[in-house]
N, C-alpha and C positions, 0 to 999 in steps of 0.2 A: 641585069641591074646588078650593081656589084654589094657583095654581100658582106657590108663595113661589122667591126664587131670591135669600137672603142673599149678601155676598160676603165668603166666607173671607178672603180680605186685609185685610180687616179686622179681624180678629180677630189679638190682642195679649193677652191676659190668659183667666184660668179665668172671670167671669162674664161675660166677653165671647163666649166658646164656650158657655157654656150659652144666653146670650140668642140667638145665629144656630142653633146648634141646636134651640132651641124653637120658630123660624122657619119653621127649613126642613121642622121635623115637621107643624106646617100644620094642627094640631088632629086629627090621628090618631091612633085611640083606642089603649092601647099593645096591647090584644087585636089589633086590626087590622094593628100594624108585627107583633108578633109571628109573624102567621099569614101574613103577606109572607115575615119571615125563615126561615120552614119551622121555626117552633119558637126558634129560637136567639134570640130576643130578649126573655126573662124580663119582668114587670112589674118584677122587684126589678131586673134589669139597666134597661131604661129609667128607672126611676126614681132609680136611683144617677147616671148617666147625664145626667140632666137637671136634676139636686140638684146633684149635687158637680163635673158637671163635669172628670172625670179618666178618660176611658174606655181601653181599650189600643187599639194600632192596627185589632188586627183586627175589637175591638168596633165601631169605627167604622163600619170600613170594613162591616159586615153591616147596619149602623145609616143609611149612604146609599146602601147597596142599599132598604130597607124605605123609603125615603122619594122614592125613584125618584130619586134626583140624579146630572148627568147624568157616566157614565163621565170624563168628562175635565176634570171637575172635583174628584174625588177626591183626585189631588195634594194641589192646592191646600188641600184639607179638611185632609189629615196631616201639614200643614205648618201650619195655624193650631192643633193640637194639641199638634204641639213647641212652638211656638211660648210658647202659653197654660202649658203645663205647666212650662217650663224658667224662669217666672216665679216666682222666691220671694220673695216683698218688695215693697218699691219698687224703680222700674225707677233700676239701676245712674248715676250720676250722669257725664253726659257721654258715656252710648252712646244705637246704635241698635241695632235687628235690619239684621242684612246687606241683606236685602230692603226696604228703608224707603231704603238709601243713597243718594245720588247719585254716579254714576258720577263727575261733571264734577268733584265736591267730591273725590273719593278721586284725581282727577289724570291722569281722560282726556281725552284733547286735545278742545279742542273743533274742530267739523268745519267744512271749507269750506261755503257754500254752494254751492247750483248750482238752475236753476232745476226746480221743482216737487220740490224734495227734502222732508222730511216728518220732525219729529219731531228732537229735539237731536241725535241720534246717529246714522248709516247701520247698517244693516242690521251685526250681527256677521259677520265673514266665519271659519270654525273651521278656526282653524291645527293643521298634523300634530301639534306639541307639545301641546294641547290633549288628545287623544285617546290619544300614545302611552304604552305600556306603563309607562312611569319617565317620563311628561311631565307637565304641570301637576296636571289632574285625576288623577291618578291619584295624586301624592306629596300635595296636601293632602286626598284622602281618607285617605291612610294616615296623614298629622297624624290626623286627627281620630274616626279609631277608636278603640275603647276606652280612648278617655282620654290617650294617647300624647303627643299633642301634637307638635309639629314645624313647623320654621324651612325656606320654599320662598322660595325667590329666582328672578327672571328674569332674564335676564343678556342684553341686547345693546345695539344702538346705540338713540339717541334716536330718539322716534316712528317705532317699529318696531311695536308694537302691547303692548310689555311688560302695561300699566295697564292695558291691557280684556281681555287672556289673563284676568289675575289675579281683575278685576271678576267676567268670566262666569261662575269657574271656582266663586268663591265662590258666587255668587246661584243657581247651580245646584245647586249641591251642600251650601250651608249657609247658605241663605235664614233660617231661625231664628233662629242666633245673635248673640250679642249682636256688635257690633263696634266697635273702638276706634281711632283714626287719631289717636297721640300728636305734638305738634307738634316735641316736640327730646327729647332722652334723659332729660331730668328729666320728661317727664311722663311717658314709657314705665316710667320708677325708679317711680313712684306707683303706676301700673296693676297693676305687677305687686308691689307690698306687698299687694295684696290683691283679686285676680283671680276676677272671675265664674265661675262654670263654662260651659261652651260657649261662649269668647270666641277671635273673630277680632280678630288684631292687623293694621291695615295699616300695611305701612312701605313706601308708596312714594318712589323715592328717596333711599333707605339711606344713600347718601351725608351726607346732611345731618342724619343723628342721628351718625353716625362724625362729622363735622367742626364739629360745635355747641361749647356752650362746655364743655358737661362730657361729650360723648363718651360713645358707648353702650360699656357693659360687657357680657362676656359671662354674667358671672353673673345679672347682669338675665334677659337670656336665657335663662338656665337657669333660673331662678325662675319666669319666664311657660309654659315647659316642664314644668317639674314639674307644673305645677296643668294640665298639656293643652291650655294654647291653640294655636292653629295663627297661627301668624306668617306672614306673605305679603308682599316685600317683592321691591321693585326696582331695579334698578345698573346703569350705565354700562358696557359690557364694558370700558374703556378703566379704568375707577376698578375694580373687580373683579381687574383682572389686574396693577394696582398695589397693591392691597389684601394681595393672596396672594403676591406675589413676594417671599421673604427676601432680608434686607438682608444686604449684605457684612459677612463676619465684622469684629466687630470698629467699626461703623458704629449710628449711629443708627436706632433702627427706631423710624422713624414711626408703622405700623401695626402694630403689635404688638397690639392691641387690637381692631382689624377682622378683623385675620387670624383670629384666635382666635374673633370671633364665625362669621364665613362658614366656620371650620372644623365648626361644627353647623348647618351648612346645604344642604340639597339646593339643586341648581343645575340649573334649566332653560337652555339658550342662544334666544334668538329669532331666527331670520333675518333679517336686510333686506330680502331680498327674498321675494314669495312662490312656493311649490313648483307645478308643476305639478298638482296635484290641490288645491289651496288657488287656483290663479289658475281653476282648473272652477267651483269655487264658487263663488266671485264671480263669475264670467259669468253663473251662475245667480242671484245675486241681483241682479243689476244686470238680466237679463233678465224677473225679476218686478216692476220698477219702481222699484229705488233708485236715483237720479237723483245720488247723488254716487258713489256704488263705479262707477255708469255712467261720469261724465264721467274718475274717477281710472284706471281702468284705460286712458285713452286715451293717461295720459303713456306715453311710451319712458324718459326719461331719469330717474326717481325711481320709487320701489315706490310700492304701492298708497297704504299707510297715511302715507306721506310728503306723497304728493299730500291724502290728505285730512286734514290737521295745518300746509296751508299750505305745506311747505317749498319749494317752486316759486318763490312771491310771497315767501319771505324771502330768499332767495335772491338774486333779482333786485334786491331793495330794499338788501340787500349793496353788491350790487356795482354797482349804479348810484347810487350817492347824490353828490351834488356834495362837496367837497372837506370843507366844513364838517359835514356830517352824516355824511360818510363816518369823520369825526377824531372824533366824538361817539361812532359804534359802537364805533371802531377802542380806544377807547380803553373801554369797558363790557366788549369781548371780551377785551381783553389786564388789565383787573383781575380779570375772572372766569374766565381759563385761568393767572396767578398765584393765585391761592388764594381769593379773595374771592368766599363765599357770601351775605353779608348785602344787600339791596337797594345798590346805588348812588346816594350822593346828589347831589343837583342838583349843589351843590357843586364837590364830587371827578371830577365828567365834565366841568364846567364849565372847572377849574384844567388838567384833565390835556390836556383838546381841542388846546389850541392846538400842540405841538409834533409833531402827527401833519400839521400843513400846514406846507409850505414858507414861507420869510420874504415873496415874493410873495406867497402867499393870504392870509399874516396880513395883507399892510396892506392888503389887497383886503379886508378882510371887511365884509358887513354888517353895520350900529346892530344887530340880532336876530338875527344867525345863531345863536344860543345855541337861543333859542326855537324859530327855527324848524327847528332839527334834531329839537328832542326831541318837536317835534308831528306830524311827519313819521314819526317813527322807534316812536311810540309808535300811531299810525292802525289800527288793525286790518285785516286783509287779510281779504278772502271772510270777516269773522264769525267768522275761527278763530283767528288769533293776532296781534300784534304784535311791531316787531325787537326793541322796548323794551317791557318790561311796565311799567305803574305801578302801585308796592305801597303800600298802606294803612298806618301805624301800627298795629299792636296795641293795642286798646283804646280806639280814637278814633271820633271820629265820623266823616261822610260827607264825600266830597267831601277829601281831605286824601292826598298822596302824602309817604311817607317818602322813596323812593326807585324803582329800576330794576332790572328783570332781565331779561336777556338771552333770548330764546325758546330754548332748551335747544337745539332742531334746527338751528337758527344759530350758535349755541355751538361745536358740535361740528365744526358744517359748517368755518365762518372760523377757530375754535381751531385746528382742524389744518393749514386755509392758512398761519396767521400764524404756525405754531410755530417757522420759523427765521427771525421778524422780531423787531428792536432794538427794546424796551420804551423809548420816550421817556424822556429825562431829566425833563418833566412831568408823564409817568403815576407816576413815581416819588415824585416831591415831594408828586402832591396824594393819594396813597395814603399816603404819611408823616402829614398834615397832616389826612387825614381817616377814616383809620378808627378805629372806637372799638370793634369787635368783636375780643375776646384772641385766639381762633380766627384770625379772618380775618389779625391783626397778626399772628401768629406763622407763618401758610402763607404769607407775604409777604414776612416778615424771614426767613426760609430761602430763597424765593428771591431776592431778594436778595446771601442769602449766597452762594449758588450760583454767581451771576456775577459775583463778587468786589465787592460794590457791600456794601461793609459800610458804609459813612456810610449808607446807610439802611435796612441792618439791624440797626444800634445801636438806634434809637429806637422800630423796632416790634419788635425785641423786649422793650427797656424798658417802652415801654406794657401789650403782654401781661402782663408780670411784675405792675405793678401793676396791672393788673385781675383777677389773680389764676391765671395760669395759671406757679404756683412750680415746676411739674411740669419748667420748662425751663430753671431758676436752670443745670444743669450746661453746659445747652448752650448758654446766654447766656456761663457764664465761661470756655469754649471761643470762643468769638469775640472775647471781651476779650481775650486770650491773641492772638489774630491782628492785632489792633488795638494788640497793645503795653501795651495796660492790664494788664503783670501782675500787681500791687497788689492790684486790683480783683478780677482773676479767681481768687487766693489765697486771701484773705478768703471769697468764697464756699465753693471748691472746702471750704476747712477747716470751715463750717459745715455742711456737706451730710457731710462724711467723719465727723462729729462724731454726725451722726445715723445712723451705719450705711452712708452709701453708700459703696458698695466702688470703686465705678468713680471717683469726685470723689477717694479719697485715691490712687488710683493716677494722675491729673492732677495731683494736689498733691506727691506723688515726683515726676513730672516737672517739676516747678517748686522742684526743692530744696529738697524741705520732707520729706525721706523719712523722717524721724523722728516726727514730728508725725502722715506716715500710718501707718506703723506702728504707729505707739500707738493710732490710731484704727482699724483693721483687728485688731490683738490683741484691744479690747477686745470689737469686733463680734464675729468668732469666738470669744470663749469663753463668749458667749451663744446659740452654736452655729449662726451665718447659716453658713450653708455658702458663699457667695458670696464674703462678708469671706473666707473660710477661705484657697480660691481666688486672689485679690488679695494676701493676704498672701503666700499661697508664691510668687506672681508678681514682686512688688514685690521681693524677697529673692533670686529669681536674677535680676533684673534689675540690684541693686547685688551682683550675686556671690557672695551669702552661700546658695547650695544646701545648702550642709551645714546651716546654720541652717534653713533649710524643713523639709531632711529628717527633722530631729528632732522640729521642732514635728509633721510629721508622723506622723510612726512612732509621739509619744507620745500621739497625740490617736485611732489606728487603732480602737480597740475602739467608742469611740463614735462615729466618724465616718459620715457617710451616702454615698451613691455614690458623689454631685457628689466630696465630699473625697477615697474611695479611689481614684476613676478618674483626678484630678488627683495622687495620688501616684504611682500606676502609671505615670503619663507623664513622671515628675520620674526614678523611679528609672533611668526606660531613657534618660533627658539623661543621668545621671551619672553611667552604665558596668554598670545593677546588674540588667542584663537578667530575669538567672533569679528574683530577685526579683519582681518585677515579673510574669513569667509566674504565678507562684505565685497573687499579690494580681489578676489577674486572669482564674483562674480562678474561682477564688472568686466574683468579680463575675458572671463568666457563668453561673454554677450558680446561682445566685440569678434571673437571666433578664434580666440587662444585656444587649442587643443591640450597645451600643457598646463594652462590653467582651468580648464577641463578637466584633466586627469585628477589633480590636486584638492579641486571640490566635492569630485567625486568620491575622492579618500577621507576628505573631513564629513562629509555626512551622514559616510559608511560607518564613520568611526565615533558612534555616540557620545563616548564622553566628551569628546571634543567637538561634534555637529550640534546643526539648529536647537537640537532640543536642550541642549545644556542653555543657548542663546535663551529660549523661550524659559526656562525653567527661574533662571536667573532676571529676566523681565518680571515673571508672577511673582516675583519675591521682593521686588522691588527696587529693583537696581537700576539705577539711572543711566546708563552707560548703554543697560541690554536693552532698557526700556527705548532709550534713540537707536540703537544698532539695529535690532530686530524685524520694524517696515521697513530699511535701508538693504537689510540682508533680502526681507524677502520679494521688496520688488526688484533686484537687482535680477534674483532668481528667477521671478516671471517674466522682465526682461530678454534675460538670455534665452530662455523656451521661445517664447514670441517671435523672438527674432530667429532665432533658428528655424521653426516651425516656415515661417519666409523663405530664409532662403531652403531648404527642404523643394517647398513648393515652386522652386526656381530650380529645382535639379541638382541643387548642394548635397551631396552624399553626403560630404562630411559633418553639415551640420544635422542631417541625419543621424551619425555614429554620434554626433555629441550631444545628442540627445538620448539618446537609447542610453550612453555610458553613465549620466547624470538619473534618469530613470531607475537602470537599476540599481544604482546607488542609495536612492532613497526607496529603494523597496519594489518598485512598480516595474518586477521582474520579467513578468507574461507580456507587456508593455514593451517594452525593451526590446524581449527577445523577438516579437511579433514584428518591429521595426528591421531588426539586424536580419532575421529569414530570407524578409524581401529581398534585399538587397542582395545576399551570398547568393539567391536564386538567379539575380541578373550579373550575379560575377565578380562581385566586388570582395576581394580575399583579403580585405582590412575587416569588413564586416564577419567576413568568415573566422578572423582570428578574436573579432572581438564576442560574437557568439559563443566560439568553443570555452572563451574565457569565460563569461557571464555563466555556461553553465556547469562550469567546473566550482564556482565559486558557490553554487546554490545548489550544486550535489542534484541536479539532473543530469542523473550518470546512464540514464537507459538514452535519454535522445543524444547524449555524449558519446555512450559508446558507438550508436549507430552512425556518426558523424566521422567518427576515428576508423571505423570500416571501409571508408569511401575512403580510406586513406589520404585524408588532408593530414598534414602537416601537423598544425600547430590543436588539432581537436585529439591529434595521438598526444601531445607533446600538454598539455593539459590534463587528460586522461591519466598518464602515468602521474603528473604531479598528487590529484586527488586522491588517486588510489595508495600513494607514497604515505599523501597526511591521512589517509585513512586504515593505515599499515598494514596494507594488502602488497608489500612489498615485493612479493615474487610476481606477483601479477602485473604490477606495475612496471616491472624487469622485461616480463615477458611480452609488453604491448610495447616499447621498444625498440626490442632487440631489431625488427627490422629494418627500421629508421637507422639505428646504431650501425648494423651491417653497410649502410645505403653511405655512410661515412658520415652524417651529420651530424657536427661539432655541439650541438643544442641539445642533440638528446644524447650524446658523450658525456656532458657535463651533468644532465638531469640523471644519469644510469650513475656517475660519479657518487653526486648527490648523496643518490639511494642507497649505494653499499655504503659510503663513510658514515650514515646515518645507523647502517645496520652493525657497525663495527668489523666490516670487511675491508679492512688499510690496505690491505696487497691490493687487494682487487679495485680496489678506487686506484691508487697509486696508476695501476697499467693501464688503468683507463684513462689517465691525463697524460700519462707518458704517451700514449695512443694519438691524445688528440693535440701536444705538443708538436709530436712530430708531424702533423698533419697543418702547419702554421696555427692553430689557434693561440693568439695571446691568451685568454682567457684562462684556457687551459694551462697554456705556462706559470701563468702569474700565480694560477690555483696549487697548481704541484710547487712551485717555490714555495710557498705559505705553508703548504702540509707536511712537507720535508725538514722545515727549518723548527716548525714544531714537536717533530718528532729527533728535533735534533740531528737529524743526519748531512752534517758539514761534508763529509766526502763526497756524498750523489751531489750534495749543488757545488762542490769548487770544482766534479765533471760535467757539469751540468753548463757552469759558468767558464769554463772553457773551451764550450764549443757553439759560443756564443749564446746565449740564454742572460736577456739581464735584466731578467728577475730575478733568475739563480744566484747572480753577481751580485744583485743590490740586498736579496735577503741574506747575503752570506756576511756580507759585511756588518748589516745591521745586528747578525746573530752575534757576530766573533765580538762586534763590541757591545751589547749584553753581557756578556759572559768574561766582559775585562781585559779582552785579549786584545791590548790596543796595542803592543809591538808588532803579532801578526799582520793586524788592521794597514798599521803603516807600512810595513815590506809588500803587502799585496799590492797596496797603491801605489809605493814605489818601483817596485820590478814585476808584477805580473804574479800570478797566479803558485809559476814553481818556486817563487821564494818566499810564499808566504809557511 
């Protein structure tokens, strides 16, 4: 009998499965198949299998045994069955099977050449995070199970293997699923409108979707997750940290959408270097004959994955370039670090480059300096990457170049090295003249504004708005105020306020148009807009009309939402009506408000403003207090009773809320008992609250014991308590390990301890380090401290490098000192003119 060996990898449809199974059958009779299968393949089953092509996984395995198919091929046959059965109707447009995907097109870096190397890519070195309990494969498997869906984001530096790890995972786990690779957020939105079943959405370099013209929305992701899709993404570490960091109160929240999307994700960190176990696996692969892995293991200065992607050669090309080539490359690096994500046009690079050369170099430049630089920088290194990669325009024929992009590893390395380098004027001018993408214009415009280069920020913002970025008109109006163009700013704020923009109304009031602002806010509040109501209250308070604001809130109390009621409670405290605020907060707390619970706890803990005052007033015959006291007590009892019911139903939040209030009321042991139980069950929020209560009530022994386990918040609260007890040296010692790990909260606490002890320079050094690491809080506090010390030159230097807090404090300080002419010069011409 002939030994037929059809290839199951070629099976994608039911007809193809039937044909392959017929070929595998190789003429065996139904009777012989059933006999070989010990009666488990009756004629009707075989007939159905070979006619309809829809066997169960168990039936297919019995058939494979009967046909004597090699066991090592069974998994491939089962995958072929899954592919065929998941096909209903025509193939979805633009989709392929995961198993058919080209890893290079998905973003896996090209690999270096090496003598004796075979194939496009080296053998994959399995990472520890691939198979960890909460690693890449576990999270993808969980997302795929039972159609639940999920977003898995691999976070790490460039060229550490994020994309390869993700590709290997989906190819192993979901080979028969459909694969979508959207070009941008608009493309993804179309996919989300009608996603097929069993869909993997590939989102390599997730920042492309966040920072594109439309911007990825959480609603799109939720639609895909609701349909059971598995979304797999990668993201640079610094981008992830930028996106998830919460902005300063009142500051523009440029990453709100990105933070909301990432809040839906499970993240996995990919280390820059191989662990000992990973290195051992790589050595085994090298010894088995993989020439690329063997070559990469020889490097002492770079990680294996970086060497594979030609990182050392890229860095050498940057460091060893002649002045003109370096000028072009540095211009590209600076443009990218300022926010440009589109390919950099040839004309942009040529206009920007001269500012990176000194006068003597410019005078000696050869005739074809720019062409020679581009040729050198776009040359492929070891067949893997080029410093500047040429990019073709969308939908246009062969051989055309629309622009260039910097190799991502080089951008990350050189961008970090140039973070304190001043961007030349020629680069800013080139960006203003040549950028056309509105998202690029907006990002670069913000960077120009941060550096007080308002003359460049204005045309960039105007270009972004003309191209459709209408959502930044309020931000543009603020820029116009800085430029002294207040009439145009008022017109923008007025228009926005009329359509319900409460923040625009606030700013309109600050420009002297308070009645017009109030009219717009009244109208929006009448239509149930809680944010407008909050803004209305704030504007009235700023105008000294707190009683009017209070009257409005009381009139609308019955129909108000949580935000309005919470704002009412804060205003009651501000106007000296603490008891009434307590009643209101008790009602909100009973309804489950975490914010109200904390505020209520603070009021009960603060005896002068708490229940005892209300009781004293009632005893003294205060009729209002007599009426309020039973209500406040009843609300508190109601809140605790409701939390008890919720806790019994498994609501951990209710237990934590109860503990917060119990601790504030002095029932510390009962509160700690509840929090300890939750902490033992792995509740991180409860552990943090327990550390806070221990520190506040000076239960130092237990707090020290908890801190010794490495629990972050126990360490922080212990250090804070020691500082308050004037044991600063011990407080600093406790913090040291967290500080060395780069924990920004610990660094801020260290700053406070040093400043409190008068160690100004040491405190400044801590803040500088935090600001360099990307902490807006450190940058803000550093700017404030420098201003208080009248260090104008350092503020100027930091503003020139893009520190928005330094720029703002510099202008405020100069204004306070009466240096109005200098302020005007800076606003018109930038820091060089100040």
